PASEBA-1860 file (N, C-alpha, C; in nm, 3 decimals):
! residues 298
1> MRFGLFGT> 6.995/8.860/10.414/7.039/8.964/10.323/6.981/8.936/10.184 ~ 6.930/9.037/10.120/6.870/9.024/9.988/6.978/9.034/9.880 ~ 6.984/8.934/9.794/7.085/8.927/9.689/7.023/8.927/9.551 ~ 7.093/8.993/9.459/7.062/8.982/9.318/7.179/8.920/9.246 ~ 7.151/8.831/9.152/7.254/8.763/9.075/7.261/8.823/8.935 ~ 7.383/8.855/8.893/7.407/8.909/8.761/7.491/8.808/8.682 ~ 7.430/8.751/8.578/7.497/8.651/8.498/7.414/8.524/8.489 ~ 7.422/8.457/8.374/7.342/8.336/8.353/7.422/8.224/8.289
9> GPWAHLAH> 7.554/8.235/8.289/7.639/8.135/8.227/7.662/8.014/8.316 ~ 7.758/7.929/8.277/7.783/7.805/8.353/7.813/7.828/8.500 ~ 7.891/7.933/8.531/7.928/7.957/8.670/7.806/7.997/8.754 ~ 7.715/8.073/8.693/7.592/8.109/8.763/7.508/7.985/8.792 ~ 7.504/7.891/8.697/7.426/7.768/8.714/7.492/7.673/8.813 ~ 7.624/7.659/8.804/7.695/7.560/8.886/7.717/7.604/9.030 ~ 7.733/7.733/9.051/7.771/7.782/9.184/7.679/7.889/9.239 ~ 7.667/8.001/9.170/7.602/8.117/9.229/7.455/8.093/9.262
17> APALAEHP> 7.378/8.052/9.163/7.234/8.039/9.187/7.203/7.935/9.294 ~ 7.259/7.813/9.289/7.228/7.718/9.396/7.279/7.762/9.532 ~ 7.396/7.826/9.538/7.448/7.872/9.667/7.357/7.978/9.728 ~ 7.310/8.070/9.645/7.220/8.174/9.695/7.086/8.115/9.737 ~ 7.033/8.025/9.657/6.902/7.968/9.686/6.903/7.881/9.810 ~ 7.015/7.814/9.837/7.022/7.720/9.948/7.071/7.780/10.078 ~ 7.127/7.901/10.075/7.180/7.959/10.198/7.065/8.005/10.288 ~ 7.064/7.964/10.415/6.950/7.995/10.501/6.934/8.143/10.534
25> DVEFVGVW> 7.041/8.222/10.520/7.034/8.364/10.556/7.029/8.455/10.434 ~ 7.003/8.396/10.317/6.997/8.473/10.193/6.856/8.471/10.137 ~ 6.808/8.587/10.095/6.686/8.596/10.015/6.729/8.620/9.871 ~ 6.711/8.520/9.789/6.752/8.528/9.648/6.641/8.601/9.572 ~ 6.664/8.729/9.545/6.559/8.815/9.493/6.542/8.800/9.343 ~ 6.652/8.810/9.268/6.634/8.812/9.124/6.761/8.789/9.046 ~ 6.744/8.777/8.914/6.852/8.748/8.821/6.845/8.847/8.705 ~ 6.961/8.900/8.668/6.973/8.976/8.545/7.077/8.908/8.457
33> GRNPGKAA> 7.049/8.901/8.327/7.146/8.845/8.234/7.140/8.917/8.101 ~ 7.248/8.905/8.025/7.251/8.968/7.894/7.155/8.901/7.797 ~ 7.115/8.777/7.828/7.014/8.706/7.751/6.889/8.696/7.838 ~ 6.783/8.771/7.810/6.664/8.771/7.896/6.601/8.633/7.911 ~ 6.603/8.552/7.806/6.545/8.419/7.815/6.619/8.332/7.914 ~ 6.751/8.338/7.912/6.831/8.260/8.007/6.811/8.311/8.150 ~ 6.795/8.442/8.165/6.771/8.498/8.298/6.639/8.447/8.354 ~ 6.536/8.443/8.269/6.406/8.393/8.314/6.413/8.246/8.352
41> ELADRHGA> 6.484/8.167/8.272/6.496/8.025/8.301/6.568/8.000/8.433 ~ 6.680/8.070/8.455/6.756/8.051/8.579/6.677/8.099/8.700 ~ 6.609/8.212/8.686/6.530/8.265/8.797/6.417/8.171/8.833 ~ 6.346/8.120/8.734/6.236/8.028/8.760/6.283/7.902/8.831 ~ 6.399/7.854/8.795/6.451/7.731/8.854/6.476/7.746/9.003 ~ 6.506/7.868/9.048/6.542/7.887/9.188/6.445/7.979/9.263 ~ 6.328/7.998/9.209/6.226/8.075/9.280/6.254/8.223/9.289 ~ 6.330/8.276/9.195/6.360/8.419/9.194/6.288/8.485/9.077
49> RAYAHQDD> 6.313/8.614/9.059/6.247/8.691/8.953/6.351/8.736/8.852 ~ 6.319/8.732/8.726/6.407/8.783/8.621/6.387/8.933/8.607 ~ 6.497/9.006/8.596/6.493/9.151/8.581/6.544/9.189/8.443 ~ 6.479/9.287/8.382/6.519/9.333/8.250/6.630/9.437/8.256 ~ 6.640/9.508/8.369/6.736/9.618/8.379/6.823/9.602/8.504 ~ 6.952/9.623/8.488/7.046/9.610/8.599/7.009/9.699/8.717 ~ 6.980/9.824/8.689/6.955/9.919/8.798/6.831/9.883/8.879 ~ 6.732/9.822/8.817/6.613/9.781/8.891/6.646/9.672/8.992
57> LIADVDAI> 6.732/9.577/8.953/6.771/9.471/9.046/6.860/9.527/9.156 ~ 6.953/9.614/9.120/7.038/9.678/9.222/6.952/9.749/9.325 ~ 6.846/9.815/9.281/6.760/9.892/9.371/6.683/9.803/9.468 ~ 6.661/9.677/9.432/6.577/9.589/9.513/6.654/9.501/9.610 ~ 6.788/9.514/9.618/6.867/9.420/9.699/6.963/9.494/9.791 ~ 7.020/9.416/9.883/7.125/9.468/9.972/7.264/9.440/9.918 ~ 7.275/9.337/9.834/7.405/9.293/9.784/7.388/9.231/9.647 ~ 7.496/9.234/9.568/7.493/9.169/9.438/7.598/9.059/9.433
65> AVALPPDV> 7.567/8.952/9.361/7.662/8.846/9.327/7.679/8.849/9.177 ~ 7.804/8.839/9.130/7.831/8.858/8.988/7.901/8.735/8.930 ~ 7.846/8.686/8.820/7.907/8.577/8.743/7.913/8.621/8.598 ~ 7.995/8.722/8.572/8.006/8.783/8.440/8.154/8.803/8.406 ~ 8.188/8.821/8.278/8.327/8.849/8.241/8.379/8.974/8.311 ~ 8.510/8.982/8.334/8.566/9.095/8.409/8.532/9.232/8.351 ~ 8.531/9.245/8.219/8.503/9.376/8.161/8.357/9.416/8.174 ~ 8.270/9.319/8.197/8.128/9.349/8.223/8.108/9.368/8.374
73> QAPLALRA> 8.176/9.289/8.452/8.162/9.295/8.597/8.208/9.428/8.655 ~ 8.322/9.480/8.610/8.382/9.597/8.674/8.290/9.719/8.677 ~ 8.233/9.763/8.564/8.144/9.880/8.572/8.016/9.852/8.650 ~ 7.967/9.730/8.644/7.849/9.693/8.721/7.878/9.699/8.871 ~ 7.993/9.642/8.912/8.030/9.644/9.053/8.046/9.786/9.104 ~ 8.105/9.872/9.023/8.124/10.011/9.063/7.989/10.080/9.081 ~ 7.896/10.058/8.989/7.765/10.120/8.999/7.690/10.070/9.122 ~ 7.700/9.940/9.149/7.631/9.885/9.265/7.691/9.937/9.395
81> ARAGRHLL> 7.824/9.946/9.400/7.888/9.997/9.522/7.850/10.142/9.545 ~ 7.846/10.220/9.441/7.808/10.361/9.457/7.662/10.375/9.499 ~ 7.583/10.269/9.476/7.444/10.267/9.523/7.435/10.209/9.664 ~ 7.548/10.175/9.724/7.549/10.125/9.861/7.527/9.976/9.876 ~ 7.554/9.900/9.771/7.531/9.756/9.777/7.662/9.681/9.804 ~ 7.654/9.579/9.889/7.769/9.494/9.915/7.798/9.410/9.791 ~ 7.923/9.363/9.779/7.968/9.300/9.655/8.024/9.160/9.677 ~ 7.970/9.064/9.604/8.030/8.931/9.592/8.069/8.917/9.446
89> LDKPIAFT> 8.199/8.929/9.418/8.247/8.937/9.281/8.323/8.812/9.241 ~ 8.331/8.791/9.110/8.414/8.683/9.059/8.555/8.737/9.038 ~ 8.650/8.646/9.020/8.787/8.686/8.992/8.813/8.679/8.842 ~ 8.900/8.764/8.788/8.954/8.885/8.850/8.847/8.993/8.856 ~ 8.863/9.086/8.948/8.756/9.185/8.963/8.752/9.283/8.846 ~ 8.866/9.297/8.776/8.873/9.390/8.663/8.995/9.354/8.580 ~ 9.001/9.407/8.459/9.117/9.389/8.372/9.220/9.501/8.387 ~ 9.183/9.611/8.455/9.275/9.724/8.467/9.287/9.767/8.613
97> NAEAAAIV> 9.402/9.827/8.644/9.422/9.878/8.779/9.328/9.994/8.810 ~ 9.299/10.076/8.709/9.212/10.190/8.732/9.072/10.146/8.772 ~ 9.018/10.046/8.702/8.884/9.997/8.737/8.884/9.932/8.875 ~ 8.987/9.852/8.904/8.994/9.788/9.035/9.003/9.892/9.146 ~ 9.084/9.995/9.126/9.099/10.101/9.227/8.968/10.176/9.249 ~ 8.892/10.198/9.143/8.764/10.269/9.156/8.665/10.187/9.239 ~ 8.664/10.055/9.219/8.577/9.968/9.299/8.618/9.972/9.445 ~ 8.748/9.962/9.472/8.797/9.968/9.610/8.759/10.101/9.674
105> AAVTERDL> 8.775/10.210/9.603/8.742/10.342/9.658/8.594/10.352/9.692 ~ 8.508/10.302/9.605/8.364/10.309/9.629/8.325/10.225/9.750 ~ 8.383/10.106/9.762/8.353/10.019/9.876/8.403/10.082/10.006 ~ 8.523/10.140/10.002/8.583/10.200/10.122/8.504/10.322/10.166 ~ 8.470/10.406/10.072/8.398/10.530/10.106/8.263/10.502/10.171 ~ 8.200/10.392/10.133/8.065/10.362/10.183/8.065/10.253/10.289 ~ 8.184/10.210/10.331/8.199/10.108/10.436/8.119/9.982/10.402 ~ 8.137/9.934/10.280/8.065/9.816/10.233/8.147/9.689/10.254
113> ASVVFFTR> 8.078/9.577/10.259/8.144/9.446/10.266/8.165/9.394/10.124 ~ 8.271/9.316/10.108/8.299/9.259/9.976/8.374/9.128/9.991 ~ 8.352/9.039/9.895/8.423/8.911/9.887/8.445/8.882/9.739 ~ 8.564/8.834/9.706/8.595/8.789/9.570/8.601/8.636/9.575 ~ 8.536/8.572/9.481/8.517/8.427/9.483/8.640/8.356/9.425 ~ 8.731/8.315/9.513/8.850/8.242/9.473/8.833/8.090/9.493 ~ 8.713/8.044/9.486/8.674/7.902/9.490/8.745/7.827/9.602 ~ 8.844/7.742/9.570/8.901/7.653/9.672/8.963/7.727/9.790
121> RLMPQLAE> 9.009/7.850/9.768/9.067/7.926/9.880/8.963/7.957/9.987 ~ 8.836/7.944/9.953/8.730/7.965/10.051/8.691/7.835/10.122 ~ 8.754/7.724/10.085/8.727/7.598/10.153/8.802/7.596/10.287 ~ 8.737/7.555/10.395/8.802/7.558/10.527/8.933/7.480/10.532 ~ 8.940/7.367/10.461/9.062/7.286/10.466/9.182/7.362/10.410 ~ 9.161/7.434/10.300/9.272/7.508/10.241/9.305/7.632/10.323 ~ 9.204/7.695/10.380/9.228/7.810/10.468/9.314/7.767/10.587 ~ 9.287/7.650/10.642/9.365/7.599/10.755/9.509/7.570/10.712
129> FIAGAVAT> 9.525/7.512/10.593/9.659/7.483/10.542/9.740/7.612/10.526 ~ 9.680/7.713/10.462/9.750/7.839/10.438/9.786/7.906/10.571 ~ 9.695/7.904/10.667/9.725/7.962/10.797/9.845/7.893/10.862 ~ 9.852/7.761/10.847/9.966/7.688/10.901/10.095/7.723/10.832 ~ 10.090/7.740/10.699/10.210/7.777/10.624/10.258/7.916/10.664 ~ 10.165/8.009/10.683/10.202/8.143/10.726/10.266/8.139/10.864 ~ 10.209/8.061/10.955/10.264/8.051/11.091/10.403/7.989/11.091 ~ 10.428/7.893/11.002/10.558/7.827/10.995/10.665/7.923/10.944
137> GGWIEGRV> 10.637/7.995/10.837/10.730/8.094/10.784/10.858/8.032/10.729 ~ 10.950/8.118/10.690/11.079/8.073/10.639/11.076/8.023/10.496 ~ 10.972/8.055/10.420/10.961/8.006/10.283/11.039/8.095/10.188 ~ 11.114/8.033/10.097/11.194/8.109/10.001/11.143/8.091/9.858 ~ 11.051/7.996/9.839/11.004/7.968/9.704/10.861/7.915/9.708 ~ 10.787/7.951/9.605/10.656/7.891/9.583/10.644/7.849/9.438 ~ 10.574/7.737/9.413/10.554/7.689/9.277/10.408/7.649/9.259 ~ 10.349/7.694/9.149/10.213/7.656/9.115/10.208/7.617/8.968
145> DHFGSIFT> 10.161/7.498/8.941/10.133/7.454/8.804/9.982/7.435/8.792 ~ 9.922/7.508/8.700/9.778/7.493/8.676/9.758/7.473/8.527 ~ 9.749/7.346/8.489/9.731/7.309/8.349/9.587/7.263/8.330 ~ 9.501/7.354/8.284/9.364/7.319/8.255/9.345/7.294/8.106 ~ 9.237/7.226/8.073/9.205/7.198/7.933/9.055/7.216/7.915 ~ 9.015/7.342/7.898/8.871/7.372/7.900/8.808/7.372/7.762 ~ 8.890/7.374/7.655/8.831/7.385/7.522/8.805/7.247/7.462 ~ 8.730/7.169/7.538/8.688/7.037/7.495/8.536/7.035/7.492
153> GDNPFGAS> 8.480/6.937/7.424/8.336/6.937/7.403/8.254/6.925/7.529 ~ 8.310/6.867/7.636/8.232/6.843/7.756/8.256/6.946/7.866 ~ 8.335/7.049/7.838/8.365/7.148/7.942/8.275/7.269/7.925 ~ 8.194/7.303/8.027/8.099/7.414/8.012/8.165/7.550/7.997 ~ 8.293/7.561/8.037/8.361/7.691/8.030/8.431/7.712/7.896 ~ 8.432/7.609/7.811/8.502/7.621/7.684/8.441/7.721/7.588 ~ 8.314/7.753/7.605/8.248/7.849/7.517/8.266/7.993/7.562 ~ 8.340/8.014/7.671/8.359/8.147/7.726/8.455/8.228/7.639
161> AWRRESGG> 8.403/8.333/7.576/8.486/8.413/7.485/8.599/8.483/7.560 ~ 8.572/8.534/7.680/8.678/8.607/7.751/8.789/8.513/7.795 ~ 8.756/8.389/7.829/8.862/8.295/7.867/8.948/8.258/7.746 ~ 8.885/8.242/7.630/8.962/8.212/7.510/9.054/8.328/7.475 ~ 9.007/8.449/7.493/9.086/8.566/7.457/9.194/8.597/7.561 ~ 9.162/8.586/7.689/9.255/8.627/7.795/9.335/8.512/7.853 ~ 9.289/8.391/7.835/9.368/8.274/7.865/9.392/8.246/8.012 ~ 9.489/8.158/8.034/9.518/8.112/8.170/9.567/8.221/8.263
169> LWDVGPHA> 9.638/8.320/8.208/9.688/8.428/8.294/9.576/8.488/8.375 ~ 9.465/8.523/8.309/9.357/8.594/8.377/9.252/8.501/8.436 ~ 9.244/8.377/8.388/9.143/8.285/8.439/9.194/8.208/8.561 ~ 9.305/8.135/8.546/9.355/8.056/8.659/9.468/8.127/8.734 ~ 9.524/8.233/8.673/9.625/8.312/8.743/9.578/8.364/8.878 ~ 9.454/8.416/8.888/9.406/8.462/9.018/9.405/8.352/9.124 ~ 9.372/8.229/9.086/9.373/8.120/9.183/9.515/8.093/9.233 ~ 9.612/8.096/9.142/9.751/8.076/9.182/9.798/8.186/9.276
177> LALVLPVL> 9.763/8.310/9.245/9.804/8.422/9.329/9.736/8.416/9.467 ~ 9.613/8.366/9.471/9.544/8.354/9.600/9.612/8.252/9.690 ~ 9.692/8.164/9.632/9.773/8.071/9.712/9.903/8.136/9.761 ~ 9.977/8.201/9.670/10.112/8.244/9.705/10.117/8.378/9.778 ~ 10.025/8.469/9.749/10.033/8.601/9.813/10.018/8.596/9.965 ~ 9.922/8.521/10.020/9.910/8.518/10.167/10.032/8.457/10.236 ~ 10.103/8.368/10.168/10.217/8.298/10.230/10.347/8.373/10.209 ~ 10.370/8.422/10.086/10.498/8.485/10.052/10.495/8.636/10.055
185> GPVTEVAG> 10.377/8.695/10.062/10.366/8.839/10.072/10.349/8.908/9.938 ~ 10.340/9.041/9.938/10.312/9.116/9.815/10.420/9.095/9.709 ~ 10.379/9.109/9.584/10.471/9.096/9.471/10.519/9.235/9.430 ~ 10.650/9.246/9.405/10.707/9.374/9.364/10.747/9.375/9.217 ~ 10.789/9.259/9.162/10.832/9.251/9.023/10.781/9.123/8.959 ~ 10.758/9.131/8.829/10.710/9.015/8.753/10.790/9.004/8.623 ~ 10.833/8.882/8.592/10.891/8.851/8.462/10.807/8.741/8.400 ~ 10.762/8.761/8.276/10.672/8.664/8.215/10.710/8.629/8.073
193> LAGPRDMT> 10.680/8.505/8.036/10.695/8.458/7.899/10.569/8.382/7.859 ~ 10.532/8.395/7.733/10.418/8.320/7.680/10.469/8.208/7.591 ~ 10.412/8.089/7.608/10.452/7.974/7.530/10.337/7.924/7.444 ~ 10.353/7.807/7.384/10.246/7.752/7.300/10.125/7.713/7.382 ~ 10.013/7.704/7.315/9.886/7.661/7.377/9.854/7.744/7.501 ~ 9.868/7.876/7.487/9.828/7.969/7.594/9.912/7.950/7.721 ~ 10.027/7.887/7.711/10.109/7.865/7.830/10.171/7.997/7.876 ~ 10.151/8.031/8.003/10.208/8.151/8.062/10.303/8.110/8.174
201> HLLLRHAG> 10.427/8.157/8.167/10.528/8.128/8.268/10.562/8.259/8.339 ~ 10.547/8.261/8.470/10.573/8.382/8.548/10.673/8.356/8.659 ~ 10.766/8.449/8.677/10.851/8.455/8.795/10.814/8.580/8.872 ~ 10.779/8.563/8.998/10.736/8.675/9.081/10.836/8.696/9.195 ~ 10.880/8.820/9.212/10.962/8.853/9.328/10.871/8.913/9.435 ~ 10.873/8.852/9.553/10.791/8.900/9.663/10.870/8.997/9.750 ~ 10.800/9.083/9.822/10.864/9.190/9.899/10.964/9.136/10.000 ~ 10.940/9.018/10.055/11.030/8.961/10.154/11.150/8.890/10.094
209> GAISNLTL> 11.160/8.884/9.961/11.274/8.821/9.895/11.244/8.688/9.830 ~ 11.135/8.624/9.865/11.101/8.495/9.806/11.066/8.512/9.658 ~ 11.083/8.402/9.584/11.048/8.397/9.443/10.941/8.289/9.424 ~ 10.838/8.321/9.347/10.741/8.217/9.312/10.739/8.198/9.161 ~ 10.708/8.077/9.122/10.712/8.035/8.982/10.574/7.979/8.947 ~ 10.504/8.045/8.856/10.369/8.005/8.818/10.368/7.964/8.671 ~ 10.310/7.849/8.642/10.290/7.804/8.504/10.142/7.781/8.485 ~ 10.083/7.853/8.389/9.938/7.862/8.380/9.890/7.841/8.237
217> TVDAPPAA> 9.785/7.764/8.220/9.718/7.754/8.093/9.579/7.695/8.113 ~ 9.488/7.731/8.024/9.357/7.665/8.020/9.340/7.590/7.889 ~ 9.451/7.576/7.814/9.445/7.509/7.684/9.552/7.400/7.674 ~ 9.579/7.334/7.784/9.678/7.226/7.782/9.623/7.105/7.707 ~ 9.711/7.021/7.649/9.663/6.893/7.597/9.594/6.816/7.709 ~ 9.479/6.757/7.684/9.407/6.689/7.792/9.492/6.591/7.872 ~ 9.586/6.523/7.806/9.670/6.427/7.877/9.769/6.494/7.972 ~ 9.787/6.626/7.956/9.884/6.698/8.040/9.817/6.776/8.153
225> ERENAAFS> 9.686/6.765/8.170/9.617/6.839/8.275/9.674/6.806/8.412 ~ 9.694/6.907/8.493/9.738/6.885/8.631/9.724/7.015/8.710 ~ 9.710/7.000/8.839/9.712/7.112/8.933/9.795/7.070/9.052 ~ 9.904/7.142/9.077/9.982/7.116/9.198/10.053/7.243/9.240 ~ 10.083/7.251/9.368/10.149/7.368/9.423/10.226/7.328/9.547 ~ 10.334/7.400/9.575/10.417/7.369/9.693/10.497/7.492/9.732 ~ 10.536/7.494/9.859/10.626/7.596/9.912/10.753/7.527/9.963 ~ 10.868/7.592/9.945/10.995/7.537/9.991/11.062/7.638/10.082
233> GDAGVLAV> 11.128/7.586/10.187/11.197/7.676/10.279/11.262/7.600/10.392 ~ 11.282/7.667/10.505/11.350/7.607/10.619/11.282/7.480/10.667 ~ 11.151/7.472/10.652/11.077/7.355/10.699/11.072/7.242/10.596 ~ 11.140/7.262/10.482/11.137/7.161/10.377/11.042/7.198/10.266 ~ 10.980/7.099/10.206/10.885/7.120/10.097/10.745/7.087/10.148 ~ 10.655/7.183/10.134/10.518/7.168/10.182/10.424/7.173/10.063 ~ 10.365/7.059/10.031/10.274/7.052/9.916/10.135/7.098/9.955 ~ 10.074/7.177/9.870/9.936/7.221/9.891/9.844/7.100/9.871
241> PDLPWQPI> 9.753/7.072/9.963/9.669/6.953/9.950/9.575/6.960/9.831 ~ 9.549/6.845/9.775/9.454/6.833/9.663/9.314/6.820/9.721 ~ 9.231/6.919/9.696/9.097/6.921/9.755/8.991/6.900/9.648 ~ 8.877/6.847/9.686/8.767/6.832/9.589/8.716/6.968/9.544 ~ 8.659/6.970/9.426/8.602/7.092/9.370/8.458/7.102/9.416 ~ 8.432/7.192/9.513/8.300/7.207/9.571/8.259/7.354/9.566 ~ 8.225/7.405/9.448/8.201/7.550/9.434/8.082/7.601/9.513 ~ 7.977/7.521/9.530/7.862/7.569/9.606/7.900/7.591/9.751
249> EALQTGLG> 7.969/7.494/9.809/8.012/7.505/9.949/8.107/7.623/9.966 ~ 8.200/7.640/9.870/8.294/7.750/9.878/8.223/7.885/9.871 ~ 8.128/7.896/9.779/8.057/8.023/9.765/7.973/8.052/9.888 ~ 7.916/7.950/9.949/7.840/7.974/10.071/7.929/8.021/10.185 ~ 8.054/7.974/10.188/8.150/8.029/10.284/8.172/8.177/10.258 ~ 8.187/8.212/10.130/8.204/8.352/10.095/8.083/8.436/10.132 ~ 7.965/8.382/10.112/7.843/8.453/10.153/7.842/8.478/10.302 ~ 7.884/8.379/10.379/7.890/8.395/10.524/7.988/8.504/10.564
257> QLMAAAAG> 8.104/8.508/10.498/8.203/8.611/10.529/8.150/8.750/10.493 ~ 8.081/8.759/10.380/8.027/8.888/10.338/7.923/8.939/10.438 ~ 7.831/8.852/10.479/7.726/8.895/10.570/7.782/8.927/10.708 ~ 7.884/8.853/10.751/7.947/8.883/10.880/8.015/9.019/10.877 ~ 8.084/9.049/10.767/8.150/9.179/10.755/8.048/9.292/10.749 ~ 7.937/9.269/10.678/7.834/9.371/10.667/7.769/9.400/10.802 ~ 7.771/9.300/10.891/7.713/9.316/11.024/7.811/9.375/11.124 ~ 7.928/9.415/11.078/8.025/9.478/11.166/8.143/9.390/11.203
265> GPASEFDV> 8.147/9.269/11.148/8.258/9.180/11.175/8.380/9.215/11.091 ~ 8.484/9.132/11.101/8.606/9.160/11.025/8.585/9.146/10.875 ~ 8.661/9.222/10.799/8.656/9.211/10.654/8.709/9.076/10.610 ~ 8.658/9.026/10.501/8.709/8.901/10.445/8.853/8.919/10.399 ~ 8.931/8.814/10.413/9.067/8.814/10.359/9.066/8.836/10.209 ~ 8.953/8.800/10.145/8.942/8.806/10.000/8.847/8.917/9.956 ~ 8.861/9.034/10.018/8.776/9.146/9.980/8.830/9.210/9.852 ~ 8.768/9.319/9.809/8.808/9.380/9.682/8.948/9.439/9.689
273> RFGAEVTA> 8.998/9.467/9.808/9.136/9.516/9.818/9.233/9.406/9.776 ~ 9.208/9.285/9.823/9.289/9.172/9.778/9.267/9.149/9.630 ~ 9.144/9.162/9.584/9.116/9.148/9.442/9.194/9.247/9.357 ~ 9.207/9.371/9.407/9.284/9.473/9.334/9.433/9.440/9.335 ~ 9.482/9.381/9.444/9.622/9.339/9.450/9.650/9.231/9.346 ~ 9.557/9.137/9.332/9.571/9.033/9.230/9.570/9.094/9.090 ~ 9.477/9.185/9.065/9.472/9.250/8.934/9.603/9.320/8.902 ~ 9.663/9.387/9.000/9.788/9.460/8.976/9.900/9.366/8.933
281> VLVAAQES> 9.906/9.247/8.992/10.009/9.150/8.953/9.983/9.101/8.811 ~ 9.857/9.074/8.778/9.823/9.026/8.644/9.851/9.132/8.538 ~ 9.823/9.257/8.568/9.853/9.366/8.475/10.003/9.375/8.450 ~ 10.082/9.364/8.558/10.228/9.368/8.543/10.277/9.249/8.463 ~ 10.218/9.131/8.486/10.257/9.011/8.412/10.229/9.028/8.263 ~ 10.114/9.081/8.231/10.079/9.105/8.091/10.174/9.204/8.027 ~ 10.211/9.307/8.102/10.306/9.407/8.053/10.442/9.344/8.025 ~ 10.487/9.258/8.117/10.616/9.192/8.100/10.618/9.102/7.978
289> IQSGRTAT> 10.511/9.025/7.960/10.502/8.935/7.844/10.507/9.014/7.713 ~ 10.436/9.126/7.709/10.427/9.204/7.587/10.556/9.282/7.558 ~ 10.625/9.327/7.664/10.744/9.409/7.645/10.873/9.329/7.642 ~ 10.871/9.208/7.698/10.993/9.129/7.708/11.084/9.174/7.818 ~ 11.034/9.254/7.911/11.115/9.306/8.022/11.043/9.280/8.155 ~ 11.117/9.280/8.261/11.058/9.269/8.394/10.972/9.391/8.422 ~ 10.856/9.369/8.481/10.763/9.479/8.510/10.747/9.495/8.660 ~ 10.733/9.620/8.703/10.709/9.652/8.843/10.560/9.652/8.870
297> VG> 10.521/9.598/8.985/10.379/9.593/9.022/10.337/9.724/9.083 ~ 10.222/9.774/9.039/10.167/9.895/9.098/10.201/10.021/9.019
END
C-alpha cells in the first residue's frame, strides 16, 4: 500500500517515518510538512520524496499517515477521506465532535479503512490483557494516573504548542480512554476539575454503571512522574501491566490492521469511530471543567 506522511515533528521522526520505511508491505511515497526544509530532510532520510502541496501527495497514495496537531489533522483527514484515501491518524482525531463526525461519515460513505494511533494499546501484550479483562467482566471501577513531565529540556514533545495549550486532557487523555472504554463500556456522563500544573481530574460514568477515575497531566513535577492503571471488581484488583514504549512496533501493528481492513478484513478496534467516541468524552470533560457541572457525552 502506498503511504504519504503528513508532519515532520518528533512523532514523525520517532515513529511514523521509520515504521513506514521498515514495513515490508508499505511503499513510503512522500512527506509533506508545514516546514518544507524539514519535509525534505525527513524524506531524504527514508528514501521518500518531499511534497510542497498536500493535495499532490494525497493524489499519489492509497493511504495517509498523519503526525500533526489535531486542528491541522482534522481538515486534512477529511479531505483525504473524501478523495478515497485510507487513514492512519494520530489521537485525538479532532478537537470537536462536528469535525470527528465528518471524518467518520466520509470514511463510512466510501468504505475506507482507518486506524487511530493509540501507541501502547496497539501492542499485542496490552491487547491480550484488555481482552482478558473484558472476558472476566464484573468490573465496577477503573483508575488511570498519567503524570507526564514533557516540558523539560530533554523531552522532544516539550516544544509542542498544542500540547502546551491543550494539556494532559487532550494529549494523554486519549490513552487513558483507550484503556477504560473497551473494558467498562461507553461513557454517559463526565465530571471534571482542573488543578495546578495542568492537572485534570475526571470522573466518568459508564453506561453499565461503572465509574472510572482519571488523573492526567503532562506538566507534573519530574519527581512525580508515573503511569499506572487498574480495574476493580468481582475478580479483585487487576493492574494494567507496565509495558515498554515501542512506538515503531506499535505503529507497524496499526499499519497491519489498516491494510487488512482495506483488503476486506475486519475493521480495527481503533478506527475513526472509536476515535470519535474518545473525542466526545474529551469534549464533555472540557465542558464540565469550564462550567463546573457534570456534562453529558454526545
